[in-house]
C-alpha positions, 0 to 999 in steps of 0.5 A: 414145916412140920418137926417130921417133915425136916427131920425127914428131909434130914434123914433123905439127905444123909442116905442120899450123901451116904449112898453117892459116896459109896459109903455103907452104913456100918462104915458110916457109923464108924467114920462118925463114931455113931451106933450103926442102929442109930444111924439107920434109924436116923436115915429112916426117920425114925429117930429125933437127934441132936445138933451134936449128932447132925455135927458129927454127920456133917463133918463125917461127910467133910461139908459145911452146914450150908452145903449139906442144907443146900437145896433142902 
């Protein structure tokens, strides 16, 4: 699997979870202490990000890594 493939799958998962929870990008950015435009770029698959950022996002959804990556 190419790096961009997994990045795009993670991006879609983040957006999907955010919409399921009814959270705006602005609100989620505040919850995770991330810049909203940075978060938007991540959701579009346009931005590389590190494990620390992914950890903030997964914790923002109050879920485990296994829950986040299930069916990915």
